[in-house]
N, C-alpha and C positions, 0 to 999 in steps of 0.2 A: 318183138324179136327176143327169144330167150338167150341165156348166157352162152349156151353151146354154139348157137348160130353166130352170136356176136364174136366169140373167140375165133370161130372159123373165118369170119369176114376179116378180122384184124390180121390174123396170120396169113391169109391169102394176100392181103395188101402188103405186108412186110416182106413176103417172099419176092416181091418185085423190086425191092430196094437193094442196092449194092453195099449193104452194111458189113457183110462178112467176107467180102472178096479176099481180104488179106488173111483171113483166119479160118475159112471154111475147111481147108485142107490141113489145118494145124490142130488136130485133136489133142486133147490133154492126156497123152499116153505116156508121159514121162519127161524128164529134164533133158535138154540137149547136152551134147558133149561140152566139156569145159573149154573156154576160149583163152588164148594167151592174155596175160595181164595187160590192161590198158587199151584193149581193142574193142571191147563191148560198149554199146551206147544204151541210154535209157530211152524208151519209146516216148514217154511224155516230155522229154527234153527236146528230142529231135522234131517230133511232130506236135508242136505246141501251137495253140490258137492265139497265143499272146502276140500282139502287134499286127493282127490280121487287118485287112482293109475294112473300113466301116461299112462298105457295101460291095457285094460281089454277085455276079450272074455268070453261070457257066453251064455248058452242055457236055455230056460225056456218054460214051458208048461202053457198055460193060457186058460181061458174060462170054461164053464160048462162041466162036464164029458161027456155029450152026444154030445158036439160040441167043443171039445178042439182043440187048435192050437199050433203049435211049432214056437218059435222065436229064432233066433240066432243073437247075436249082437257083433260087434267088435268096441271098443272105442279106439281112438287115442287121448287121452287127451281131450282138448277143441277144437281141430282142425277138426277132421274127425270122422265119424262113418258110419258103414254099418249095416243094418238090413235086415235079410232074414226071411220071414214068409212062412211056409209050403212049401218051395221050389217053391213058386208061385210068390211072390213079393219080389224084392230086392231093397232096398232104400239106396242111397249114399248121405250123407249130409256133407257139408263143411262150415266152417266159420272162421273168424279171432277170435282168443281167446279174450273173453270179449265182443265181439260184439253180440248183441241180434239177428241180422239178420243172415240168412244162405241161402245157395243154395241147392236145393234138386233135385236128379235125381231118378225117380221111374221107375223101369224096371218090366214090366209085362212079366214074363218069359214064360208063356204059349201062350200068344197072340203075343209076340214079339213086344211090343209097349214100347217106351221110352218116358217119360214125364218129362220135366224140369220145375221147379217152384221155386220161392223164397218165403221166409217167408211172405213178405208183400202181395204177391198174394194169399197165403193161407188165410190170414186174410180177403182179399177182397171177398173170396167165403165163408166166415163164419167158417173157421176151425182155431181155435186159438191155434195152435201147437207151442211149444217152444223147445229150445234145451234140457232143462232139461227133458221134457216129452219123447223125442226121446231117450235120453241116459240112462234113469233110469226106464222107465216103470211107472212112477208116474206123475200125473198132480197136480199142486197146486190147492187147492179148490177155487172155484170162489164165494162161498157164506159163510155165517157164519158156523163155525164148532167148535167142541171140540176135542182136541187131548190130550190123557193121557197115562201114562205108564200103562202097563197091564201085565197079565200073559198069557202064551200060551193057546189058546182055548183047551177045552177037545178033545182028540182024533185027534188033528192036527198032520200032519206028522212031522217027525224029520227034521229040516232044514239041508241043506248041510254043513253049517259052523255055528259058534257061531253068534248069533244075538240078538237084544233086541226087545221085543214086545211092541207095542203101539196099541191103539184103536182110530180110527177116527170116530166120531159120528156127524151126520148131519141129521136134520129132523127126529130124532128118530130111524135112522138106523145106524148100525155100521159095520166097517170093521177092523179086526185085521191084523196087518202086522208086520213082523219080519225084522228089518233093520240091515244090516251088515255094520258097520261103516268103516271097512277096504276097502271093495269094493265100498262103497257108493251105495248100491243096496238093494232093498227089496227081501229077499229070499223066503218068503211065504206071501200070502194074503188069509185070510179066512173070509167069510161073516158071518153075525150073525146067519145063519142057519147051520153053520159048514161046508159049501161047500168051497173047495179050489179053489180060483179064479186064483192063480198065484203061480208057484213053480219053482225056479231055480234048474236045475238039474246038471249043470256043470259050473265051473269057472276056468279061466286061466288068470294069471296076467302078462304074458310076451307079448312083442310086436309082433303083427301079421306080416306076410310077406307083403312086399309092394304090391304084386299082389292082396291081399284081397281088397285093396282100389281102384283098377282099375275098371273103368266102361267098362264092356265087352258088347258092344251093336252092334256087327257086325250082320247085317241082320235085325236089328230092324227098325220099322217105328218110326221116331223121331218127336216129337212135342214139342213146346214151349208154355206152359200153359199161361205164363204172356203175351206173344204177342197175343195169340188167344183171351184171355179175354179182352185185350185192344181193339182189332179190333172189337169185338162185342159191 
């Protein structure tokens, strides 16, 4: 498989992931209006992975109601995670704790294609995905933003567990999200039109069976994205 097809396969897989739900509408078109002193918060301080549970399993529904998707994630601390989207794409990610780099195996369950790629190679094809994105469903804003404490939007669903509401505003558009500090996970995200973009429907805090983290690729066509990209 040549580099062009590899890149297409990886990007198709990444499009099914809710990595940019919080920032897809937040284009870098300029700085937001200045906020009163003392009211703005730092994204990395509020949405920190520090102190997260050693193991977590959750299910979430994301996307517009007319085109919603299902995501299931198993987190094994900072070492391993598995993401399964719509029973169509399964992604296994491993890294050394504290290391920004990671190795990823993407399984296209319907077409029986396995693609291996590292974080550095994702960056080479223009996809700036990090461990935090993969593990938490949030991506750090890449442009100026305003983050403030807020109340729950009117008519928003009841969150699965207790969580604190915040509003992220950029370029005049806002997303409200309810962050659960125990799981280190957003339980709800609601856009400024009141549409639910993300909703966690189940959480489990016990360690997953070892079999969950096994790559079951028998009968799959295997490709190495890094090698193919380099060869081209």
